[in-house]
N, CA, C and O of each residue as an XYZ file, in Angstrom:
924
protein
N       0.831     -1.198      0.000
C       0.000      0.000      0.000
C       0.869      1.253      0.000
O       0.633      2.190     -0.763
N       1.879      1.251      0.871
C       2.759      2.406      0.987
C       3.489      2.675     -0.316
O       3.620      3.829     -0.725
N       3.968      1.622     -0.976
C       4.692      1.806     -2.228
C       3.792      2.375     -3.314
O       4.243      3.178     -4.130
N       2.514      1.969     -3.336
C       1.604      2.500     -4.345
C       1.313      3.968     -4.104
O       1.165      4.736     -5.054
N       1.229      4.370     -2.831
C       1.031      5.786     -2.506
C       2.230      6.590     -2.971
O       2.078      7.657     -3.565
N       3.426      6.077     -2.700
C       4.647      6.772     -3.107
C       4.748      6.852     -4.621
O       5.258      7.830     -5.167
N       4.266      5.831     -5.288
C       4.342      5.824     -6.744
C       3.534      6.974     -7.351
O       3.862      7.471     -8.429
N       2.480      7.390     -6.650
C       1.630      8.456     -7.156
C       2.152      9.844     -6.792
O       1.615     10.848     -7.262
N       3.188      9.912     -5.965
C       3.737     11.202     -5.542
C       4.732     11.725     -6.572
O       5.354     10.937     -7.284
N       4.888     13.045     -6.659
C       5.838     13.613     -7.625
C       7.280     13.316     -7.236
O       7.588     13.107     -6.063
N       8.153     13.298     -8.225
C       9.574     13.104     -7.961
C      10.231     14.441     -7.658
O       9.646     15.499     -7.886
N      11.444     14.383     -7.147
C      12.178     15.610     -6.820
C      12.396     16.477     -8.055
O      12.515     17.697     -7.937
N      12.450     15.867     -9.236
C      12.660     16.637    -10.467
C      11.415     17.442    -10.861
O      11.494     18.398    -11.632
N      10.283     17.037    -10.320
C       9.034     17.727    -10.661
C       8.656     18.802     -9.645
O       7.696     19.543     -9.856
N       9.402     18.892     -8.546
C       9.044     19.793     -7.458
C       9.951     21.018     -7.434
O      11.131     20.908     -7.768
N       9.430     22.186     -7.046
C      10.287     23.371     -6.876
C      11.320     23.108     -5.791
O      11.060     22.367     -4.844
N      12.490     23.716     -5.930
C      13.554     23.445     -4.962
C      13.459     24.323     -3.725
O      14.179     24.081     -2.757
N      12.582     25.350     -3.722
C      12.391     26.190     -2.548
C      11.001     26.782     -2.627
O      10.250     26.516     -3.565
N      10.661     27.605     -1.612
C       9.369     28.279     -1.642
C       9.469     29.661     -2.264
O       8.509     30.431     -2.236
N      10.643     29.981     -2.831
C      10.872     31.250     -3.515
C      10.727     32.466     -2.606
O      10.551     33.585     -3.086
N      10.801     32.247     -1.292
C      10.750     33.361     -0.347
C      12.165     33.787     -0.005
O      12.933     32.977      0.516
N      12.540     35.041     -0.284
C      13.903     35.464      0.012
C      14.152     35.507      1.513
O      13.238     35.757      2.300
N      15.413     35.258      1.903
C      15.753     35.328      3.321
C      15.660     36.769      3.793
O      15.794     37.708      3.008
N      15.428     36.924      5.096
C      15.200     38.246      5.665
C      16.498     38.985      5.943
O      16.531     40.216      5.918
N      17.574     38.239      6.208
C      18.863     38.866      6.478
C      19.988     37.909      6.125
O      19.764     36.716      5.919
N      21.191     38.441      6.059
C      22.341     37.663      5.585
C      22.689     36.500      6.504
O      23.236     35.495      6.050
N      22.376     36.626      7.806
C      22.709     35.556      8.740
C      21.981     34.265      8.414
O      22.483     33.180      8.705
N      20.809     34.370      7.816
C      20.052     33.172      7.490
C      20.733     32.339      6.408
O      20.453     31.148      6.273
N      21.614     32.951      5.648
C      22.450     32.206      4.704
C      23.786     31.834      5.324
O      24.261     30.708      5.169
N      24.390     32.787      6.028
C      25.752     32.598      6.529
C      25.849     31.527      7.607
O      26.647     30.598      7.483
N      25.048     31.644      8.661
C      25.234     30.766      9.822
C      24.971     29.293      9.525
O      25.758     28.452      9.960
N      23.904     28.936      8.806
C      23.741     27.513      8.465
C      24.876     26.990      7.598
O      25.285     25.837      7.742
N      25.388     27.819      6.703
C      26.485     27.360      5.841
C      27.789     27.207      6.611
O      28.618     26.372      6.250
N      27.987     27.992      7.659
C      29.157     27.783      8.515
C      29.057     26.440      9.235
O      30.054     25.734      9.382
N      27.852     26.091      9.681
C      27.647     24.773     10.289
C      27.950     23.662      9.286
O      28.585     22.663      9.625
N      27.494     23.844      8.059
C      27.740     22.854      7.010
C      29.226     22.716      6.710
O      29.737     21.600      6.619
N      29.920     23.829      6.558
C      31.344     23.782      6.217
C      32.151     23.080      7.302
O      33.047     22.291      6.998
N      31.839     23.361      8.565
C      32.564     22.704      9.641
C      32.247     21.210      9.658
O      33.125     20.387      9.919
N      31.004     20.866      9.382
C      30.628     19.458      9.393
C      31.319     18.681      8.273
O      31.642     17.506      8.446
N      31.548     19.322      7.135
C      32.255     18.636      6.051
C      33.689     18.312      6.454
O      34.286     17.375      5.924
N      34.250     19.086      7.394
C      35.591     18.779      7.909
C      35.530     17.703      8.989
O      36.343     16.779      8.995
N      34.559     17.824      9.911
C      34.465     16.884     11.024
C      34.098     15.481     10.557
O      34.624     14.491     11.065
N      33.188     15.403      9.583
C      32.682     14.110      9.118
C      33.103     13.838      7.675
O      32.333     13.277      6.895
N      34.307     14.229      7.328
C      34.771     14.055      5.949
C      34.885     12.583      5.555
O      34.856     12.252      4.370
N      35.014     11.697      6.550
C      35.153     10.269      6.247
C      33.815      9.536      6.300
O      33.769      8.312      6.181
N      32.732     10.284      6.477
C      31.404      9.672      6.549
C      30.575     10.056      5.322
O      30.633     11.189      4.842
N      29.817      9.104      4.836
C      28.958      9.347      3.678
C      27.484      9.140      4.009
O      26.647      9.026      3.114
N      27.175      9.092      5.314
C      25.823      8.739      5.742
C      25.078      9.914      6.362
O      24.271      9.725      7.272
N      25.336     11.114      5.883
C      24.645     12.283      6.433
C      24.442     13.327      5.342
O      25.111     13.327      4.308
N      23.493     14.212      5.617
C      23.244     15.312      4.685
C      22.800     16.537      5.470
O      21.920     16.454      6.327
N      23.415     17.675      5.168
C      23.030     18.948      5.782
C      22.533     19.877      4.681
O      23.257     20.174      3.730
N      21.301     20.328      4.821
C      20.720     21.249      3.851
C      20.563     22.635      4.439
O      20.232     22.776      5.617
N      20.795     23.654      3.640
C      20.625     25.048      4.059
C      19.610     25.722      3.150
O      19.776     25.751      1.931
N      18.553     26.267      3.758
C      17.482     26.943      3.015
C      16.967     26.059      1.877
O      16.783     26.515      0.748
N      16.743     24.805      2.198
C      16.284     23.837      1.200
C      14.895     23.331      1.549
O      14.581     23.111      2.719
N      14.073     23.150      0.539
C      12.708     22.662      0.737
C      12.716     21.206      1.179
O      13.438     20.382      0.616
N      11.909     20.893      2.190
C      11.667     19.525      2.627
C      10.236     19.171      2.253
O       9.291     19.773      2.763
N      10.073     18.194      1.361
C       8.753     17.742      0.954
C       8.370     16.507      1.765
O       9.171     15.589      1.942
N       7.141     16.503      2.249
C       6.700     15.440      3.155
C       5.202     15.223      2.967
O       4.535     15.971      2.252
N       4.694     14.195      3.616
C       3.274     13.860      3.482
C       2.525     14.044      4.800
O       1.420     13.525      4.959
N       3.106     14.766      5.731
C       2.454     14.967      7.026
C       1.704     16.292      7.096
O       1.109     16.611      8.126
N       1.724     17.071      6.011
C       1.023     18.350      5.990
C      -0.226     18.295      5.144
O      -0.748     17.222      4.841
N      -0.701     19.484      4.763
C      -1.945     19.569      3.987
C      -1.780     19.018      2.581
O      -2.719     18.463      2.012
N      -0.555     19.176      2.008
C      -0.312     18.714      0.638
C       1.156     18.357      0.471
O       2.022     19.070      0.979
N       1.456     17.260     -0.235
C       2.857     16.903     -0.485
C       3.547     17.883     -1.423
O       4.766     17.826     -1.584
N       2.789     18.782     -2.044
C       3.373     19.791     -2.932
C       3.789     21.050     -2.176
O       4.403     21.944     -2.758
N       3.460     21.131     -0.884
C       3.791     22.310     -0.070
C       4.908     21.927      0.896
O       4.663     21.184      1.847
N       6.129     22.415      0.676
C       7.250     22.028      1.532
C       7.341     22.896      2.771
O       6.680     23.930      2.879
N       8.160     22.462      3.690
C       8.609     23.308      4.784
C      10.080     23.585      4.520
O      10.824     22.684      4.134
N      10.502     24.829      4.726
C      11.862     25.232      4.329
C      12.599     25.812      5.534
O      12.535     27.020      5.765
N      13.296     24.979      6.305
C      14.067     25.492      7.439
C      15.329     26.207      6.968
O      15.746     26.071      5.817
N      15.920     26.961      7.868
C      17.186     27.621      7.532
C      18.321     26.605      7.424
O      19.268     26.796      6.662
N      18.215     25.529      8.193
C      19.209     24.461      8.099
C      18.644     23.175      8.683
O      17.788     23.212      9.567
N      19.123     22.033      8.186
C      18.686     20.753      8.760
C      19.747     19.694      8.520
O      20.511     19.759      7.557
N      19.778     18.721      9.415
C      20.720     17.604      9.326
C      19.957     16.294      9.355
O      19.134     16.064     10.241
N      20.235     15.435      8.379
C      19.670     14.090      8.342
C      20.795     13.070      8.451
O      21.878     13.269      7.900
N      20.537     11.993      9.152
C      21.503     10.903      9.308
C      20.949      9.647      8.642
O      19.738      9.430      8.599
N      21.857      8.831      8.127
C      21.430      7.591      7.500
C      21.006      7.757      6.055
O      20.370      6.869      5.487
N      21.351      8.884      5.456
C      21.085      9.116      4.034
C      22.410      9.420      3.342
O      23.407      9.729      3.994
N      22.408      9.329      2.030
C      23.642      9.544      1.269
C      24.000     11.028      1.210
O      23.128     11.890      1.100
N      25.301     11.305      1.285
C      25.762     12.687      1.145
C      25.306     13.268     -0.183
O      24.837     14.404     -0.249
N      25.446     12.490     -1.224
C      24.977     12.886     -2.556
C      24.020     11.813     -3.045
O      24.344     10.625     -3.023
N      22.866     12.225     -3.477
C      21.826     11.290     -3.870
C      22.101     10.769     -5.278
O      22.042     11.518     -6.252
N      22.402      9.482     -5.370
C      22.743      8.846     -6.638
C      23.866      9.595     -7.341
O      23.878      9.730     -8.565
N      24.813     10.080     -6.535
C      25.984     10.762     -7.074
C      25.753     12.187     -7.510
O      26.651     12.806     -8.082
N      24.567     12.730     -7.256
C      24.244     14.078     -7.692
C      23.804     14.939     -6.516
O      23.426     14.430     -5.460
N      23.859     16.256     -6.718
C      23.411     17.186     -5.690
C      21.887     17.188     -5.623
O      21.213     17.042     -6.643
N      21.350     17.355     -4.418
C      19.897     17.445     -4.251
C      19.405     18.848     -4.611
O      20.070     19.847     -4.338
N      18.238     18.896     -5.222
C      17.553     20.169     -5.460
C      16.619     20.466     -4.294
O      16.346     21.623     -3.975
N      16.138     19.401     -3.668
C      15.262     19.500     -2.511
C      15.389     18.182     -1.744
O      16.003     17.230     -2.225
N      14.810     18.140     -0.563
C      14.853     16.926      0.250
C      13.445     16.347      0.282
O      12.551     16.898      0.924
N      13.258     15.235     -0.413
C      11.937     14.633     -0.603
C      11.881     13.358      0.230
O      12.561     12.380     -0.082
N      11.078     13.365      1.281
C      11.094     12.257      2.224
C      10.770     10.920      1.588
O      11.355      9.907      1.971
N       9.847     10.886      0.620
C       9.499      9.588      0.028
C      10.583      9.071     -0.913
O      10.484      7.955     -1.423
N      11.624      9.888     -1.144
C      12.792      9.404     -1.884
C      13.986      9.190     -0.954
O      15.085      8.876     -1.411
N      13.767      9.361      0.350
C      14.835      9.225      1.343
C      14.476      8.195      2.410
O      14.848      8.345      3.574
N      13.748      7.143      2.007
C      13.296      6.098      2.929
C      12.528      6.673      4.128
O      12.535      6.099      5.217
N      11.868      7.814      3.905
C      11.087      8.489      4.960
C      11.958      8.886      6.153
O      11.471      8.970      7.280
N      13.227      9.127      5.907
C      14.131      9.556      6.985
C      14.006     11.058      7.169
O      14.454     11.837      6.328
N      13.394     11.457      8.272
C      13.229     12.875      8.576
C      14.526     13.436      9.142
O      15.331     12.681      9.688
N      14.748     14.730      9.027
C      15.920     15.333      9.662
C      15.922     15.046     11.160
O      14.871     15.010     11.800
N      17.106     14.844     11.703
C      17.244     14.640     13.144
C      17.413     15.979     13.863
O      17.189     16.081     15.069
N      17.813     17.003     13.102
C      18.045     18.340     13.662
C      17.582     19.378     12.653
O      17.878     19.276     11.462
N      16.855     20.377     13.137
C      16.404     21.467     12.283
C      16.702     22.795     12.961
O      16.540     22.940     14.172
N      17.137     23.759     12.164
C      17.427     25.113     12.640
C      16.479     26.096     11.986
O      16.346     26.128     10.762
N      15.818     26.899     12.808
C      15.021     28.026     12.330
C      15.560     29.294     12.985
O      15.723     29.357     14.203
N      15.836     30.303     12.155
C      16.346     31.578     12.640
C      15.245     32.623     12.521
O      14.700     32.847     11.441
N      14.926     33.261     13.647
C      13.845     34.238     13.672
C      14.336     35.553     13.082
O      15.420     36.027     13.423
N      13.548     36.132     12.210
C      13.916     37.377     11.549
C      12.952     38.489     11.947
O      12.099     38.314     12.817
N      13.106     39.615     11.303
C      12.267     40.771     11.612
C      10.789     40.462     11.386
O       9.915     40.946     12.106
N      10.538     39.648     10.372
C       9.166     39.220     10.111
C       8.917     37.888     10.812
O       9.495     36.879     10.408
N       8.085     37.847     11.838
C       7.836     36.572     12.543
C       7.353     35.502     11.585
O       6.565     35.766     10.677
N       7.842     34.287     11.805
C       7.513     33.192     10.893
C       6.917     31.979     11.568
O       7.077     30.861     11.079
N       6.228     32.176     12.687
C       5.542     31.077     13.390
C       6.520     30.010     13.885
O       6.172     28.833     13.980
N       7.756     30.438     14.201
C       8.756     29.466     14.653
C       8.355     28.782     15.959
O       8.717     27.630     16.197
N       7.609     29.492     16.799
C       7.242     28.946     18.109
C       5.849     28.300     18.115
O       5.381     27.855     19.162
N       5.199     28.249     16.973
C       3.841     27.714     16.940
C       3.659     26.740     15.779
O       3.839     25.534     15.950
N       3.304     27.249     14.607
C       2.987     26.369     13.488
C       4.184     25.529     13.048
O       4.037     24.336     12.783
N       5.369     26.140     12.968
C       6.544     25.370     12.542
C       6.919     24.335     13.589
O       7.317     23.219     13.254
N       6.792     24.705     14.858
C       7.084     23.751     15.929
C       6.162     22.540     15.813
O       6.612     21.404     15.957
N       4.899     22.770     15.560
C       3.949     21.667     15.410
C       4.253     20.845     14.158
O       4.127     19.620     14.168
N       4.657     21.527     13.076
C       4.942     20.817     11.829
C       6.157     19.910     11.974
O       6.149     18.776     11.496
N       7.201     20.407     12.633
C       8.404     19.583     12.804
C       8.148     18.426     13.753
O       8.711     17.345     13.580
N       7.301     18.642     14.759
C       6.939     17.543     15.657
C       6.203     16.453     14.887
O       6.478     15.267     15.070
N       5.274     16.848     14.030
C       4.520     15.882     13.229
C       5.448     15.149     12.260
O       5.245     13.974     11.956
N       6.459     15.858     11.786
C       7.424     15.265     10.854
C       8.345     14.269     11.553
O       8.897     13.368     10.922
N       8.504     14.447     12.877
C       9.360     13.541     13.642
C      10.784     14.020     13.807
O      11.682     13.217     14.057
N      11.006     15.330     13.671
C      12.340     15.908     13.866
C      12.688     15.844     15.350
O      11.957     16.384     16.180
N      13.791     15.192     15.688
C      14.125     14.967     17.091
C      14.528     16.252     17.807
O      14.073     16.510     18.922
N      15.384     17.064     17.169
C      15.854     18.308     17.794
C      15.481     19.505     16.924
O      15.705     19.513     15.714
N      14.917     20.496     17.562
C      14.469     21.707     16.865
C      15.069     22.919     17.579
O      14.752     23.182     18.739
N      15.931     23.651     16.884
C      16.589     24.832     17.451
C      15.973     26.093     16.871
O      15.915     26.267     15.653
N      15.511     26.974     17.756
C      15.047     28.297     17.351
C      16.092     29.303     17.813
O      16.305     29.494     19.011
N      16.737     29.939     16.848
C      17.797     30.908     17.140
C      17.240     32.301     16.897
O      16.827     32.626     15.784
N      17.230     33.127     17.948
C      16.547     34.421     17.896
C      17.381     35.482     18.623
O      16.967     35.974     19.672
N      18.555     35.842     18.077
C      19.445     36.756     18.798
C      18.983     38.209     18.845
O      19.403     38.959     19.726
N      18.132     38.614     17.916
C      17.742     40.023     17.842
C      16.351     40.320     18.383
O      16.122     41.382     18.962
N      15.425     39.388     18.198
C      14.027     39.708     18.485
C      13.439     38.857     19.604
O      12.221     38.720     19.711
N      14.310     38.283     20.441
C      13.822     37.398     21.488
C      12.972     38.116     22.533
O      12.025     37.539     23.067
N      13.305     39.361     22.824
C      12.489     40.097     23.786
C      11.120     40.422     23.203
O      10.106     40.338     23.896
N      11.095     40.792     21.932
C       9.826     41.025     21.255
C       8.939     39.794     21.302
O       7.731     39.884     21.523
N       9.566     38.636     21.089
C       8.809     37.383     21.012
C       8.621     36.715     22.363
O       7.955     35.684     22.462
N       9.216     37.309     23.425
C       9.104     36.766     24.779
C       9.637     35.337     24.854
O       9.022     34.440     25.430
N      10.800     35.171     24.249
C      11.507     33.897     24.289
C      12.973     34.180     24.566
O      13.375     35.337     24.692
N      13.767     33.127     24.660
C      15.204     33.274     24.830
C      15.894     33.278     23.463
O      15.334     32.772     22.491
N      17.110     33.847     23.378
C      17.798     33.892     22.078
C      18.114     32.517     21.499
O      18.172     32.346     20.281
N      18.319     31.539     22.382
C      18.717     30.191     21.958
C      17.809     29.205     22.669
O      17.903     29.032     23.884
N      16.934     28.562     21.919
C      16.019     27.586     22.510
C      16.089     26.280     21.715
O      15.770     26.240     20.527
N      16.507     25.230     22.390
C      16.590     23.915     21.758
C      15.500     23.021     22.333
O      15.384     22.855     23.547
N      14.713     22.455     21.443
C      13.614     21.582     21.841
C      13.927     20.145     21.420
O      14.516     19.902     20.367
N      13.520     19.205     22.268
C      13.678     17.779     21.949
C      12.305     17.132     21.924
O      11.464     17.396     22.784
N      12.088     16.286     20.933
C      10.810     15.603     20.776
C      10.732     14.434     21.747
O      11.530     13.498     21.687
N       9.760     14.510     22.636
C       9.557     13.467     23.636
C       8.079     13.103     23.668
O       7.229     13.937     23.983
N       7.784     11.858     23.340
C       6.396     11.368     23.301
C       5.521     12.248     22.404
O       4.368     12.534     22.727
N       6.091     12.671     21.270
C       5.330     13.429     20.293
C       5.229     14.920     20.550
O       4.625     15.645     19.760
N       5.820     15.392     21.656
C       5.765     16.812     21.998
C       7.176     17.359     22.206
O       8.065     16.647     22.671
N       7.368     18.621     21.859
C       8.669     19.240     22.069
C       8.809     19.748     23.498
O       7.921     20.414     24.030
N       9.942     19.416     24.103
C      10.269     19.887     25.446
C      11.503     20.768     25.353
O      12.516     20.370     24.777
N      11.417     21.960     25.918
C      12.550     22.871     25.912
C      13.663     22.308     26.788
O      13.430     21.942     27.941
N      14.879     22.239     26.236
C      16.029     21.688     26.945
C      16.834     22.808     27.600
O      16.712     23.974     27.227
N      17.645     22.443     28.567
C      18.490     23.416     29.249
C      19.955     23.067     29.030
O      20.302     21.931     28.709
N      20.808     24.078     29.212
C      22.243     23.869     29.059
C      22.731     24.245     27.681
O      22.084     23.951     26.676
N      23.876     24.898     27.641
C      24.490     25.276     26.368
C      25.999     25.343     26.528
O      26.487     25.958     27.477
N      26.752     24.725     25.624
C      26.247     23.969     24.476
C      25.484     22.729     24.920
O      25.745     22.167     25.983
N      24.547     22.319     24.093
C      23.709     21.167     24.408
C      24.198     19.968     23.601
O      24.340     20.030     22.380
N      24.451     18.874     24.321
C      24.932     17.654     23.674
C      23.756     16.825     23.166
O      22.918     16.381     23.950
N      23.699     16.621     21.860
C      22.657     15.815     21.235
C      23.225     14.414     21.021
O      23.842     14.134     19.993
N      23.012     13.552     21.992
C      23.650     12.234     21.978
C      23.286     11.425     20.738
O      24.132     10.725     20.182
N      22.047     11.516     20.306
C      21.598     10.737     19.149
C      22.239     11.224     17.847
O      22.304     10.490     16.862
N      22.702     12.452     17.859
C      23.350     13.037     16.686
C      24.867     12.857     16.749
O      25.534     12.739     15.721
N      25.395     12.838     17.971
C      26.846     12.768     18.137
C      27.501     14.124     18.021
O      28.688     14.224     17.708
N      26.725     15.179     18.275
C      27.230     16.548     18.212
C      26.563     17.389     19.287
O      25.436     17.118     19.702
N      27.278     18.412     19.729
C      26.679     19.438     20.559
C      26.459     20.678     19.724
O      27.126     20.872     18.708
N      25.531     21.518     20.141
C      25.249     22.761     19.430
C      25.235     23.916     20.431
O      24.710     23.787     21.537
N      25.813     25.034     20.029
C      25.846     26.197     20.910
C      26.359     27.411     20.171
O      26.526     27.392     18.951
N      26.611     28.487     20.938
C      27.051     29.761     20.367
C      28.438     30.123     20.872
O      28.873     29.655     21.924
N      29.120     30.956     20.112
C      30.371     31.557     20.583
C      30.624     32.846     19.811
O      30.053     33.070     18.744
N      31.482     33.683     20.364
C      31.883     34.922     19.699
C      33.117     34.639     18.854
O      34.163     34.263     19.384
N      33.001     34.817     17.559
C      34.120     34.524     16.668
C      34.256     35.562     15.589
O      33.475     36.510     15.508
N      35.261     35.369     14.758
C      35.544     36.275     13.655
C      35.155     35.614     12.337
O      35.540     34.477     12.064
N      34.401     36.327     11.538
C      34.060     35.866     10.192
C      34.320     37.016      9.238
O      33.674     38.061      9.310
N      35.280     36.809      8.341
C      35.598     37.863      7.383
C      36.077     39.141      8.039
O      35.808     40.239      7.552
N      36.795     38.993      9.157
C      37.333     40.156      9.845
C      36.343     40.872     10.745
O      36.662     41.924     11.298
N      35.138     40.317     10.900
C      34.105     40.933     11.728
C      33.775     39.995     12.886
O      33.497     38.814     12.679
N      33.810     40.533     14.110
C      33.449     39.725     15.272
C      31.933     39.634     15.372
O      31.222     40.625     15.206
N      31.452     38.421     15.647
C      30.007     38.217     15.695
C      29.693     36.942     16.455
O      30.575     36.124     16.716
N      28.425     36.784     16.806
C      27.990     35.544     17.432
C      27.740     34.502     16.350
O      27.130     34.787     15.320
N      28.220     33.297     16.605
C      28.161     32.231     15.606
C      27.607     30.968     16.252
O      27.917     30.663     17.403
N      26.796     30.245     15.514
C      26.368     28.915     15.923
C      27.417     27.913     15.466
O      27.947     28.015     14.360
N      27.714     26.940     16.329
C      28.730     25.960     15.929
C      28.537     24.647     16.666
O      27.689     24.524     17.550
N      29.348     23.669     16.280
C      29.292     22.323     16.849
C      30.276     22.172     18.005
O      31.336     22.798     18.021
N      29.910     21.335     18.966
C      30.744     21.046     20.140
C      30.846     19.536     20.338
O      30.022     18.773     19.833
N      31.884     19.114     21.091
C      32.011     17.696     21.403
C      31.283     17.387     22.709
O      30.680     18.273     23.314
N      31.343     16.128     23.139
C      30.589     15.701     24.322
C      31.065     16.373     25.605
O      30.316     16.463     26.578
N      32.322     16.848     25.607
C      32.869     17.529     26.777
C      32.595     19.025     26.764
O      33.042     19.745     27.657
N      31.865     19.499     25.759
C      31.553     20.918     25.682
C      32.640     21.758     25.061
O      32.644     22.981     25.199
N      33.578     21.099     24.367
C      34.648     21.834     23.689
C      34.236     22.152     22.259
O      33.732     21.298     21.531
N      34.464     23.392     21.882
C      34.097     23.819     20.533
C      35.015     23.174     19.505
O      36.235     23.168     19.667
N      34.416     22.627     18.439
C      35.210     22.102     17.340
C      35.800     23.263     16.549
O      35.094     24.205     16.188
N      37.091     23.183     16.286
C      37.776     24.227     15.529
C      37.770     23.894     14.045
O      37.800     22.725     13.659
N      37.732     24.924     13.225
C      37.841     24.721     11.784
C      39.280     24.371     11.427
O      40.183     24.539     12.247
N      39.494     23.895     10.231
C      40.848     23.558      9.779
C      41.744     24.791      9.821
O      42.918     24.690     10.179
N      41.205     25.946      9.461
C      41.997     27.179      9.483
C      42.384     27.549     10.906
O      43.505     27.997     11.146
N      41.465     27.366     11.857
C      41.775     27.671     13.255
C      42.827     26.713     13.793
O      43.724     27.134     14.523
N      42.734     25.426     13.447
C      43.730     24.461     13.919
C      45.101     24.777     13.345
O      46.103     24.653     14.048
N      45.167     25.180     12.091
C      46.438     25.533     11.470
C      47.028     26.770     12.129
O      48.237     26.847     12.344
N      46.180     27.733     12.448
C      46.646     28.953     13.112
C      47.212     28.633     14.494
O      48.237     29.186     14.892
N      46.542     27.737     15.228
C      47.045     27.356     16.549
C      48.391     26.661     16.447
O      49.285     26.915     17.255
N      48.544     25.778     15.454
C      49.827     25.094     15.267
C      50.933     26.097     14.967
O      52.045     25.980     15.482
N      50.618     27.085     14.128
C      51.617     28.107     13.794
C      52.002     28.915     15.027
O      53.170     29.260     15.207
N      51.022     29.216     15.879
C      51.308     29.974     17.100
C      52.186     29.167     18.042
O      53.113     29.710     18.643
N      51.901     27.865     18.180
C      52.717     27.020     19.061
C      54.140     26.900     18.535
O      55.100     26.931     19.305
N      54.271     26.763     17.215
C      55.594     26.671     16.622
C      56.374     27.959     16.850
O      57.555     27.927     17.194
N      55.705     29.090     16.656
C      56.377     30.368     16.874
C      56.824     30.511     18.326
O      57.932     30.974     18.597
N      55.954     30.110     19.265
C      56.303     30.199     20.682
C      57.496     29.304     20.999
O      58.380     29.690     21.764
N      57.522     28.094     20.403
C      58.652     27.187     20.648
C      59.955     27.768     20.112
O      60.982     27.723     20.788
N      59.915     28.313     18.900
C      61.119     28.901     18.320
C      61.646     30.036     19.177
O      62.852     30.139     19.397
N      60.761     30.882     19.660
C      61.199     32.001     20.498
C      61.779     31.504     21.810
O      62.715     32.101     22.340
N      61.220     30.390     22.351
C      61.763     29.833     23.595
C      63.177     29.289     23.400
O      63.943     29.154     24.354
N      63.512     28.973     22.125
C      64.855     28.486     21.815
C      65.782     29.603     21.353
O      66.887     29.356     20.869
N      65.309     30.838     21.513
C      66.128     31.981     21.132
C      66.160     32.234     19.642
O      67.066     32.903     19.147
N      65.184     31.710     18.919
C      65.131     31.878     17.460
C      64.004     32.838     17.123
O      62.871     32.670     17.573
N      64.325     33.837     16.333
C      63.312     34.798     15.901
C      62.661     34.289     14.618
O      63.309     34.285     13.572
N      61.398     33.860     14.665
C      60.747     33.316     13.459
C      60.607     34.352     12.367
O      60.606     33.997     11.189
N      60.487     35.621     12.717
C      60.395     36.657     11.711
C      61.707     36.765     10.924
O      61.710     37.014      9.719
N      62.801     36.572     11.630
C      64.116     36.617     10.973
C      64.283     35.442     10.021
O      64.891     35.564      8.958
N      63.723     34.289     10.427
C      63.799     33.126      9.552
C      63.084     33.382      8.247
O      63.559     32.999      7.178
N      61.936     34.033      8.339
C      61.179     34.332      7.133
C      61.937     35.313      6.234
O      61.913     35.180      5.010
N      62.608     36.298      6.839
C      63.375     37.259      6.059
C      64.530     36.582      5.352
O      64.816     36.880      4.192
N      65.208     35.657      6.059
C      66.354     34.964      5.482
C      65.946     34.023      4.348
O      66.717     33.767      3.424
N      64.707     33.513      4.441
C      64.269     32.590      3.391
C      63.885     33.329      2.123
O      63.493     32.703      1.139
């Protein structure tokens, strides 16, 4: 029965890849993509995950399978990094063994988007285990906290405490930190390990190694700047 229902559903090639709604601010593009870029480094040896940014999720738990929900970011486990060797245009649950995202990110913008009501109910119905609402600018307006992580328990979302928060089922923690992006200091969402340590990007790890090397050379009475001049 299930296969016949799926057979009547449209394929990903027949569906729009987004809802054509422009993002409200640059952070809605930047922050999810920073999470994606770091994850490609952390899980470079894994092919069983997919992270989508501003991508339509098509499902059959809403009013119509032709109407997607489009989070700012989402992570699915147990699916191929590239679907049949190609990039996804959208995430279509009936083409993904009905594997719903395990983590979804919604960023609140100047225009309220029902993140605390309709979207929360939709993601619960979809079976998304962790739902993060990130609201650094308008949390007082909305009478919520800037960072709220919900976990699905018995079909209902329960607000979790602690940050960074360790998502054991995902194998990652999620939280905020003050960092530099393009020479500008800002608050950034990022991944953490089980001990609450922030995962560093490859560029940050290389910078730390260079700093340690420079400190060692100076401790040996060697001026690293002079070495560079001589070379």
